[in-house]
C-alpha positions, -999 to +999 in steps of 0.1 A: +273+377-214+252+392-184+273+401-151+268+382-119+246+399-092+254+412-057+233+401-026+228+421+001+201+417+029+174+437+041+162+439+076+129+446+086+116+452+123+096+417+123+127+394+112+107+374+092+096+400+068+135+410+056+143+406+022+172+399+000+178+423-025+197+412-057+213+437-078+236+446-104+268+468-094+271+471-134+239+491-135+223+463-160+184+459-157+177+428-137+153+395-156+129+373-136+157+355-109+155+319-120+156+285-104+193+279-095+210+259-127+184+272-155+199+286-185+201+321-196+177+316-221+145+325-200+138+290-192+135+280-155+125+315-149+112+316-110+082+301-111+048+314-105+039+315-065+076+328-053+079+362-036+097+377-058+093+415-069+111+442-091+120+473-073+147+497-062+172+499-038+198+525-026+228+519-025+262+535-011+297+537-014+327+552+006+354+572-014+375+581+015+353+607+040+328+608+013+296+586+013+281+585-023+248+571-026+228+560-062+194+541-070+198+506-087+169+482-101+168+453-076+147+421-076+134+414-038+127+378-024+118+366+007+140+351+031+127+318+027+129+321-013+162+335-014+179+310+010+180+281-018+198+308-045+224+320-022+231+283-011+240+278-050+259+308-052+282+298-024+288+270-046+289+288-081+322+298-090+306+323-114+284+337-083+291+375-075+313+376-042+286+390-024+261+363-031+286+338-023+290+352+011+254+355+020+256+322+008+278+309+036+255+330+060+225+310+051+239+277+055+251+286+090+221+297+097+205+264+091+237+246+111+221+264+141+185+260+137+201+220+130+213+222+165+179+233+179+199+271+187+166+288+186+151+313+211+117+326+211+111+363+219+094+394+213+100+425+187+098+461+205+065+461+190+054+430+209+052+408+182+061+368+184+095+364+169+120+337+166+160+344+172+192+319+160+206+315+195+224+312+219+256+315+199+282+298+212+320+306+207+325+289+176+290+305+160+302+340+168+338+331+154+324+314+122+300+349+120+330+370+124+353+354+093+323+360+069+320+395+078+354+396+073+350+386+041+323+407+024+330+428-001+312+464-001+284+453-021+272+426+002+261+453+032+259+486+005+221+498+019+222+522+042+212+523+074+178+539+075+166+572+093+205+581+098+220+614+087+246+616+073+241+583+059+257+553+077+271+516+063+258+490+084+283+467+104+287+433+087+287+413+117+254+427+132+240+426+095+245+392+094+232+385+128+203+403+119+198+378+088+204+344+108+172+359+130+157+366+098+164+324+089+155+313+123+120+336+122+111+320+089+116+283+086+099+270+115+070+287+105+049+259+086+011+251+080+019+219+104+035+238+126+006+264+134-017+233+136+007+215+160+011+245+185-012+273+176-009+305+157+020+321+183+051+313+171+038+294+142+020+314+120+034+339+091+013+364+107+024+392+135+007+378+168+006+405+196+019+390+230+022+419+253+020+398+285+048+381+273+076+412+279+088+396+311+096+362+296+110+374+264+134+400+280+150+370+295+152+352+268+166+381+248+192+386+271+203+343+270+202+354+234+225+383+237+244+377+266+282+378+260+294+351+284+283+313+293+292+294+322+305+266+331+308+244+368+335+234+382+337+199+405+360+205+435+365+175+459+397+188+474+385+196+511+361+208+534+370+243+533+347+253+508+317+243+529+323+264+559+295+288+552+263+261+548+255+232+541+234+214+516+193+209+519+191+182+548+219+196+569+239+163+562+275+165+558+288+179+521+301+155+495+315+182+473+311+214+454+306+229+425+319+265+415+308+286+392+328+299+362+320+324+339+335+324+303+336+355+277+321+340+245+339+368+225+372+357+237+370+323+247+405+320+267+391+345+288+376+326+323+367+343+356+353+325+387+321+337+396+335+348+432+361+370+416+336+384+388+318+397+419+345+414+438+351+430+405+376+407+387+375+410+349+342+427+349+362+454+324+367+424+303+334+405+303+314+435+299+290+455+322+265+432+321+282+400+331+269+399+365+230+397+353+240+374+320+259+351+348+225+348+367+203+343+338+226+315+326+222+298+358+188+300+359+184+289+327+209+257+338+183+256+372+156+245+351+176+211+341+192+208+373+172+217+403+200+221+430+213+253+411+185+268+420+200+275+455+226+295+443+199+321+429+192+329+467+229+340+474+242+373+469+270+362+452+266+327+433+300+316+434+296+279+453+274+252+456+279+226+484+264+194+472+251+164+492+257+130+483+230+121+462+233+157+444+271+148+438+259+109+421+234+128+400+257+152+389+285+124+380+259+110+360+225+123+343+229+158+356+259+164+336+248+151+300+213+174+307+239+207+316+258+200+287+227+199+265+219+237+277+256+247+270+265+243+307+299+224+304+308+205+338+346+200+344+357+172+366+392+171+388+423+165+368+431+135+392+394+122+398+393+085+383+362+067+370+379+036+359+367+014+388+352-018+378+337-051+393+338-083+378+327-117+393+357-139+400+359-177+401+390-194+424+395-223+445+390-221+483+423-236+487+458-237+467+459-263+443+470-270+409+446-300+396+441-291+362+454-328+345+430-356+344+400-358+360+410-347+392+396-310+391+359-323+389+362-355+411+374-339+436+340-327+445+355-293+452+331-264+451+349-229+436+345-195+457+323-171+434+327-135+447+332-099+434+361-085+428+371-045+426+396-030+400+408+004+397+424+009+361+423-028+358+443-037+385+425-053+415+422-039+446+436-053+482+412-068+509+422-037+526+408-014+499+378-033+494+372-027+531+379+011+521+352+011+497+327-010+517+328+017+545+325+048+520+297+069+527+304+094+501+301+091+457+340+100+457+368+083+482+407+084+478+421+053+467+460+050+458+469+087+463+439+094+441+400+103+442+382+079+424+341+079+417+319+051+436+291+040+421+266+027+449+263-005+435+299-011+437+298-004+477+272-027+476+293-054+455+324-047+482+304-049+514+286-081+502+313-097+481+306-133+486+284-145+456+284-179+465+298-211+456+301-231+422+301-266+411+333-275+390+312-279+361+294-248+363+328-227+375+338-243+338+315-230+321+318-193+337+355-195+330+354-206+292+322-180+285+339-150+306+304-142+319+278-154+350+246-147+359+242-127+388+207-119+401+193-120+364+222-097+353+250-108+330+283-096+344+319-101+336+334-132+354+376-139+354+389-174+367+417-176+390+440-202+395+439-239+389+407-231+370+424-204+347+446-224+335+424-256+329+409-229+307+438-219+291+446-257+279+413-259+265+414-228+239+449-232+233+459-258+205+473-290+219+507-303+208+503-329+184+514-366+188+532-383+170+510-415+147+505-443+178+522-475+167+495-500+150+481-478+132+482-483+094+472-452+078+487-418+072+467-393+089+462-361+071+474-327+091+441-322+099+433-356+113+464-356+138+448-321+149+418-342+157+436-368+173+454-342+194+423-325+207+404-354+215+432-370+235+437-338+252+395-337+261+396-372+271+427-372+290+412-342+310+379-365+322+358-343+292+344-356+264+341-342+229+322-338+194+341-340+167+315-324+141+339-328+112+318-323+076+310-361+066+341-376+043+366-359+062+376-391+083+364-393+117+362-427+117+400-433+112+404-407+137+389-426+165+405-456+159+442-438+164+425-423+191+422-455+204+452-469+200+469-438+216+448-443+247+462-480+250+432-486+279+431-524+290+390-519+286+375-516+251+358-486+235+321-488+227+313-475+194+271-475+192+264-465+153+233-468+131+228-506+119+241-497+084+275-487+099+281-521+117+301-533+087+319-496+080+333-496+109+344-533+111+357-529+077+380-496+089+387-508+121+402-540+101+420-518+074+434-492+102+444-510+130+450-552+119+449-572+149+430-550+170+398-573+181+362-561+167+328-578+184+296-572+171+271-569+198+245-573+179+214-594+168+195-623+189+227-647+195+248-610+213+270-616+244+292-597+256+315-629+272+345-632+272+354-599+257+382-593+283+400-626+281+398-627+243+412-591+238+442-597+265+460-563+279+451-533+254+415-539+248+397-539+213+362-524+202+327-532+209+303-527+181+267-519+186+235-502+174+214-477+187+184-495+191+202-528+206+219-501+231+185-490+240+172-524+248+204-539+263+216-508+282+216-523+317+241-555+303+267-530+287+265-507+315+277-534+334+310-534+319+338-509+326+344-491+289+376-473+280+357-451+259+321-447+246+318-431+211+284-422+197+285-424+157+260-405+137+254-391+172+218-370+159+203-405+167+200-391+202+195-355+195+166-353+214+174-354+251+141-371+259+142-401+238+144-434+253+177-438+231+195-408+245+179-418+282+195-453+277+230-439+264+234-419+293+235-448+316+268-467+304+295-453+321+330-441+308+355-419+315+356-406+279+330-400+260+331-391+220+304-378+199+307-380+162+286-365+141+284-339+109+256-320+117+254-312+154+227-289+146+200-297+122+164-279+136+175-258+167+202-255+195+182-278+222+199-307+196+238-294+208+225-293+241+220-328+240+251-339+225+275-319+245+252-327+280+261-361+268+300-358+264+302-335+290+277-338+317+266-303+332+287-282+308+255-264+297+234-266+327+197-277+321+180-276+289+154-251+304+178-223+312+203-233+282+174-219+260+165-193+282+201-179+284+214-189+249+190-206+224+164-179+219+188-151+217+213-169+192+180-184+171+163-151+171+180-131+143+163-101+153+171-102+191+188-073+206+214-093+218+220-118+193+254-106+181+266-109+221+246-145+227+265-160+196+298-151+210+291-163+243+275-195+232+303-201+208+332-193+235+315-220+257+310-250+231+340-239+210+365-260+231+341-292+235+331-292+197+359-293+167+343-283+135+358-285+104+348-282+070+356-293+034+360-254+027+385-250+050+422-243+044+441-270+043+413-298+031+400-282+000+434-295-022+426-332-008+393-333-026+382-329-059+359-302-074+323-304-064+298-288-087+263-280-074+234-275-100+195-267-094+176-284-122+142-265-129+116-288-139+080-281-150+047-295-141+031-319-162-005-309-170-016-338-142+008-322-116-001-292-121-042-300-121-034-320-088-009-293-073-040-264-078-068-288-066-052-299-033-041-257-024-076-251-029-092-277-006-068-276+019-064-240+023-102-239+026-099-261+057-070-243+071-086-211+076-112-227+095-091-245+120-068-233+149-041-247+168-027-282+163-054-293+141-043-262+119-004-275+121-012-305+111-035-296+079-004-278+070+021-303+074-002-326+054-005-300+028+033-295+022+038-337+024+010-335-003+024-309-024+060-326-021+047-359-036+028-341-062+057-329-074+078-359-073+053-379-090+013-384-093+021-420-088+032-414-054+005-395-045-024-411-054-007-441-038-006-461-074+018-491-084+047-486-106+028-500-140+020-467-153+048-441-147+061-426-176+056-391-192+032-378-161+061-364-138+086-338-150+108-347-123+109-384-136+116-372-171+147-353-165+160-384-142+158-402-170+179-375-192+206-373-168+209-412-161+214-416-197+241-390-199+261-406-171+254-446-181+271-434-215+299-419-197+301-450-182+295-428-147+280-437-115+254-423-095+235-421-063+198-408-063+186-400-028+147-392-022+129-388+015+105-411+006+105-451+004+080-450-016+092-429-044+121-447-040+102-479-052+085-465-079+121-453-091+134-485-091+108-502-104+111-475-133+146-483-138+140-520-142+114-517-166+138-494-184+163-518-185+188-497-161+211-515-137+201-500-103+196-511-065+177-496-036+182-498-004+157-483+024+156-486+060+140-522+060+173-535+044+190-560+063+223-552+074+243-579+056+223-569+026+234-530+031+274-543+031+268-564+000+252-533-019+280-513-007+307-535-022+288-537-055+285-503-060+318-496-054+332-526-076+314-508-105+291-538-109+257-516-104+257-480-116+227-467-103+224-468-062+190-456-051+188-448-015+164-434+011+178-404+027+167-413+062+185-447+061+216-438+039+221-400+041+249-408+067+275-431+073+283-453+039+314-448+017+299-447-017+327-429-037+325-451-063+298-421-075+303-387-095+271-377-100+244-373-069+209-364-078+185-352-050+152-360-064+138-341-035+144-319-009+145-326+029+145-289+034+173-292+059+207-282+038+229-298+067+210-331+066+210-326+021+250-324+027+254-354+044+238-373+019+260-356-009+289-368+014+284-401+008+304-397-024+325-362-015+347-375+008+380-385+018+389-414-010+368-398-039+396-390-069+366-379-095+346-346-096+314-348-081+283-332-096+250-326-076+219-324-095+186-309-071+155-317-091+130-285-081+093-282-094+094-249-113+064-224-096+057-247-068+065-244-029+095-266-038+110-232-060+104-207-028+119-232-005+148-235-024+156-197-020+148-198+012+174-225+019+203-205+012+196-185+043+191-218+057+226-231+049+243-204+065+219-209+099+234-246+098+268-232+093+264-210+122+249-240+141+220-231+141+183-240+122+148-237+122+134-267+110+101-269+084+078-269+115+086-233+109+065-232+081+033-242+103+035-204+121+027-185+089-006-169+085-029-180+059-018-150+038+018-161+037+012-195+037-011-192+005+016-172-012+040-196-002+022-227-018+005-210-047+014-224-080+028-195-104+030-209-141+055-198-165+051-164-180 
């Protein structure tokens, strides 16, 4: 087995022309050097083109006082080619120690270059060269440790032209190797093309005119010292000799300190060095090296140039702006060139400012509506703090009068930013309305002059914030409630009671089926007000509310304000002292808002409040005109499409909380809805802190709720298109895309929406798209075929099923198809009368009709259909929240059997691609976000074509 090869570096006058020799201490002949990891059979020999040459070197060995020499064969490699081999040897346990040591040197050379420690210069003959440097104390210590570990074979070549023979010093040889690496690796064809031949080309470039510049660079590299600056703020005795440029009173001074690179513990002030102190230990060039170091530092911070004009460069008085600069960016730039800045130990840099909201006069109005009804404006001021401890007004005055970047506060020097001085001088930021002050208290932030700053509430406002953000005490179930509330429902009651007692509304946004209705009934009983509670809900829910009140609060009067004979006469007399419920619909409320506004209400409840998500709609405007001391919104989807819907809900329950819609979108919504926004996470957290006290959101997946519900299984069913569907699909895509490519603006958006609608209808059934009757439906739609199979299986198991579609036309086709197949079913859509809706629910719940076909918009909310163990989504709404609401008609409290959800998806179509996207949308909905189907109208023609193209199964 061949012996491992030793390595030794052979320096040259031009560092990059140095060579690394690999030789055998045993005198064996050397084959070609192989790539790292190659075998001994010759495979992997050094490839052609590498600068490898066979030769001889003279190696010497000392025996006592006698030095012997001998000539041995060697393989010589350039530095660039040798470095990979040396790095491999460093990790190879079988490598010769000499090669391993040079591997450590190679790794250190690469680390120095990676840190940018690279200085240009000239050889004695005037040729361009790079050298590794300047080296700091750690670099030098590392070089010395490698040198100490070097075996004799690693530096076994004699110094040239020396008699008697002399061995090179290991440390000096390593320094030469570092220079050779530095002079080799930066020289690439790309570098030569970018900066020209000098210092980029491998061929030597003669530059005699740069000798003076090179001498200074070399001095910086070879210097045995480095400098640092010490900031002194102790007094004015340092400034007796001169003032900064401009003649103003000095604000501070920096003292120059000189450090030995060889002995980092050796530090001398420049004044001491010039007086002779430490010169013997720092070396004869210490003063020259110090001046050169100052000259280099002055290039990154100009004020240091004044020191070079002085006989003793020891102390630099600083003007105020210079001190500010040194405390800021200048220190970083100086650190980049190896000049550290030392601050006084007692210098405090923890002076901070926050905006404080407080009452103008002491008070404790944190209960009921007193805080908001008082109409008192709250003070909004800057408050400065040192280490988190607020400054007194007197200390703020001292700061306001400061004219230096540092002041003396509480027996310590404090860095003062000019911006903080301005805040101390102009502390008053204005006055805030109570609702604006509450928003500031909850978010902990306020906008001042277009900038978001920290804000802190004090006094009564802080107490109110604490009440809103702390879990309220859970009350006992109210008398008159014929129900056992679950734990999470009791917590919901406690939260609603807190919000309404404080004069603040709230949005109970629990998942559908978790019992929001019974919680509100319990709240009505708990409040026990003389005036009635007004419930505004969709038409389909009137009967449900009436049944739920009769069930859970028997004896409480219920009055329907609906229909042509509606009246509010006699409500108070009929209901006595405790008040009851008045139920009305959104449509009736819109047309009768004036009559409803004329009555006193203890509470107004908006059920399925997403019906007023558009604040500019006539329905939303009418609802805002009805006065009440407490407003409660109920919805399973506080956000369906965008955060403006959340604003609409909370601005009704607690008017003014989120500010005007325009400013809400600018400050919160845009950053939250744009996931790529740089401030997205902070914006989400800020909005969450603001709305969390006013929106209670519980999901069926939350701990403590899941055990109360049976399992739910969701399945996507890919369905192939029939030949007729595929032909129609491709024809519509081809014809409409041609029109879209020639359209712009609103016309283009309209065509895209029309295209998407047409494709969804084709996926459902050709008859829906072609507007045909139900005379010929069988075998033309993959979805309808699968629906038949699912219904046959469910019917055989004596099950019940809900079939949802977003299209009334498709619902009628399905209903007619089921009738033709003699499958018992019933159809509910938006035109179904209220009384008939109630009878349909009763028939389904009793098991009389096992298949319930429903239009999603008319029946996706409010209904209690727990008889169903299956839910089929014949088509997708493209909004997970709406789809979940429909599923929750069956999967809700009261459900005792497992629920299976079936989603029918036309394979290879736009439905297939959208199904993948809905996973992301579902996550957004959970974060109270959404984008809506309209976002697809902003796709480019290429993106749209890719989305809608039919992909046939391979």
